N, C-alpha and C positions, 0 to 999 in steps of 0.2 A: 660640624656642630648641628647645622640645620637638619642634615640627614639623620643624625642620631635622634633628634627631637621628633622627627616624623616617623621614626621606626624603620627607616630605609637602611639598607646595607651601605656602609660608608665606603668612600674611595672608588666608586664606580666611574669609569670614564664615560664620555658621551656615547661612544660606540657601544660600550657594554650596556648602558641604559637603553639604547635603541634596540639591542638584541633582546633585552627583557621585554620591552614593549611589543616587539614583533612576535614573541613566543606566546603572548596572551591569546586565549581563545576569543573569538568574536562575541560581542555582547548579544543578548537575546534580541535587542532591537535591530541589530545588523542582520541576524538570521531571519527575523520577521520581514525585513525589507527585501532581502534577496528572494524569499519565497513569494512575497506579495507581488514583486515585479514579474516573477515567473508566471504566477497566476494571471496577472493582467495581460501578459503576452498570449496566454492560452485563451483567454476570453475574447481576444481580438481576432483569433484565427477564423477563417471561413468555415462554413458548415462542411464543405467538401473536404478540406484539409483535415478537420477533426474526424470526419467519418472514415476516411481511408486509413488514417493513423490508428483509430480505435479498432477498426476491423482487423488490421494487421496485429494489433496487440492481443485481440481475442484468439486469433490463430496461434500466436506465439505462446500464449499461456498454456496451450496444450502440452508444451514441453515439460511443465511441472508434473502433470499426471503421467506422461510418457516415462519420464525419468524415475518417478516413484514406482510405477508398475514394473519397469525393467529391473530395477534394483531389488524390489520385493520378490519377484519371481526367481531371481538368481540366488537370493538369500533364504529361500524357503527352508524352514526347519532350523534356522539359526536363531538362537535366543535373542540376540541383539539386532535382529533384522529391522524392527521398527525404528530403532535409533539410527541405523545406517541409511535405510531407504528414505527417511524423512529429509535427508540432504537433497534428494532429487526435487523436492518442492521448490527449492531456490532457483532451479534452472529457468523457468519461465520468467520470474521476476527479474533475474539478472539480464536476460535478453531484452525484455521490454524496457526496463529503466535505462540501460546503457544505450539502447537504440533510440531513446526518446520517443517511444510510441505512447499513445494516449491510454492510460489505465484509469478506470473509474475511481478506484479507491485512493489513488494519488491526488486526484482532483477534489476529493472531499476536504483536503487541506489547502492545496495551492490556490485553487480557484475561489475558495471561500474567503481567504484573507483580504483580497481587494474589496469584497462586499462588506466585510466587517469594518474595514477602514473607511469606506464610503458607502453606507447603506442606502443607496437610492433605488428607485424602482427600475431604472435602466440597468444598473449593475445586477440587481436580483434577476431581471429577465435574461441578461447575458449568462448568468450562472445556470439558470434552468435550461437554457438552450444548450450549453456545453454539456451539462449532465445528461440530458436526454439523448443527444447525438452520440456521446462517448459510451454511455451504457448500452444503447441499441447496437452500436458497432461491436463492442466487446462481446455481447451475448450472441450476436449472429456468428461471429468468428468462433466462439467456443462450441456452438451447436454444430457448425460445419466440421471442425476438427474432430469432435467426438464421433460424428457420423462416419467420417473417413477412417478413423482408428478402428471402429467396430466392423465396418463392412468391406474394407479392402484387405486382401491377404498380406498383411504387413508383419503381424506378430504371431508368435507361436501360441499354442493353446494355454500354456502355463501363464504367459503374460496377459492374455485376454482375461483369464480368471482373476489375475491380480488387479486388473482395471475394474472388474465388477466388484471385487471386495472393497476397493477404495470407495466406490460410490455407495455401497451398502453401509460402510462405516459412517459416512456423512448422514445418511437417512436414518440412522439409529437415533439421532437427536430428535426430541420433540420440538415444537415451535418455540417454546420458551428458551430451550437450550440453543436453538439456531440464533435467536435474537441476542442472548447473552454472550455467546461465543463470537458472534458477529461484531458486537461492541468492542470486545477485546482486540479482535483482528483489525478493526478500523483504527483503534487507538495505536496499535503497534505499527501499522503502515504510516500513520501520521508522524509517529516518533521517528521512524526511519527517514522520512522526507525531511524532517526538521534537523536531523543529525548530519545528513550528507553534506550540506554546504560548509559546515565547520570542519569537516574531515574528508575533503575530496580525495586525498591520497588513500584513504581507507574505505572508499565507497563500496568496493566489492565485498570486503569483510563485513561491513554494516548490513548490506543487503542479505548476505548469506546468513548472518547471525539472527537477524530479526525474523526472516521467513522460515528458517530452520526451527526456531522456537514456536512459530505458528503451527508448523506441521506436527511437532512433538505434542503440542497441546490440543491438536484436533480443532483449532479455532476455524470458524467458517468464514469463507471469503467468497463474495458474490461471483467473481470471474473464474477463479480456479474451480470453485465448487460447481459452477455451471457446466464445465467440462465433465466433471465426475458424475454429476447427477443426470445430465442429459445422456450420457453413455448408458446409464441404467434404463432410461426411457426408451432409447433406440433398441436396446436389447430386450424390451418387453417386460422388465421387472418393476417398472414404475410408470405412472401416467403423467400427462402434462399438468393436470390439476395438482398433483402432489409436487411436481417441480415448482409450480408458481406459488401455491398457497403454503405448502409445508416448508420448502427450502428458500426459494428466491425472495419472497416478500419479507419474512423475518430477518433473513441474512442481510439483505439490502438495507433495511431500516437500521439494523445494528451497526453496519459499516458506516453509515452516515452519522449516526449518533456518536460513535466512538471517534471518528476522524474529524467531524465538523463541530458538533455540539460540545464535546468534552475537550479534546485536545486543542482544536482550533480556537474555541472561545477562551479557554484558560490561557493559552499562549498569547492571544491578542490582548486579554485583560492584563496580563503581566507586563507587556510592553507599554500599553497605554498608561498604566499606573506609574511607570518610570519616566514618562515623557516630561519635558520641561514645563508644559502647560499644567500637568497635574501637580508638579512640585510647586509651581507658582500659586496654585489655588490653596495649597496647604500653608503657605506663608501668611502670617498675620498682616 
């Protein structure tokens, strides 16, 4: 009778009710706490540990451009080549995230939540330290891998031309587009980071889906884009001023806005508004 009054399905055994409870997705507060704890652990890591992990991630992200270029060169002339070759964009992200290497755009959410939860000068300083070390390591790794891909006799001419075309496509955006597309990219990466703890068994599928959509939409990402644009610079088709002012600055700002200021703040506000303390204030 009580079950019917509460709208619950009647005649469920205790074991069946437990199965129902176990099948429920985690609450937003649980996801928030998982990611906050991950971010706190990252903020505690030493500069050396962050640096080497970030450098490795920058090198690994070269896989995204490599895979896209190889697929594009082999699919030249095929109408659906863009749709297929965009799958290659996921390669670097898969390797970096599964290997737990430090990627800057992941940290725009994970490392920000501890600061939002406890906004002290000490936490803010730890965040800036992590961002500076990880970004520097990522960028140095991308520059190195782009230089190697261009100057060592690794790829055939058709693939080299495909790499150049990828970089040219990025630089077709003006600075406003770099910023706007960077915001979307940062938001998408933060969405991916938020989804993974609730669907660990589907981690690979989530990474592939989100990053594949980023490639299809030509959204700008500070780390992958640094491989693509620095390849143009080393090839003599762009200058370092263009790299910094036209691409890196707007894209970096957009990624931070999308990942931290939009997704991070909204997610944090959602959880805080559901907290017992907030509910207690609402009661008369």
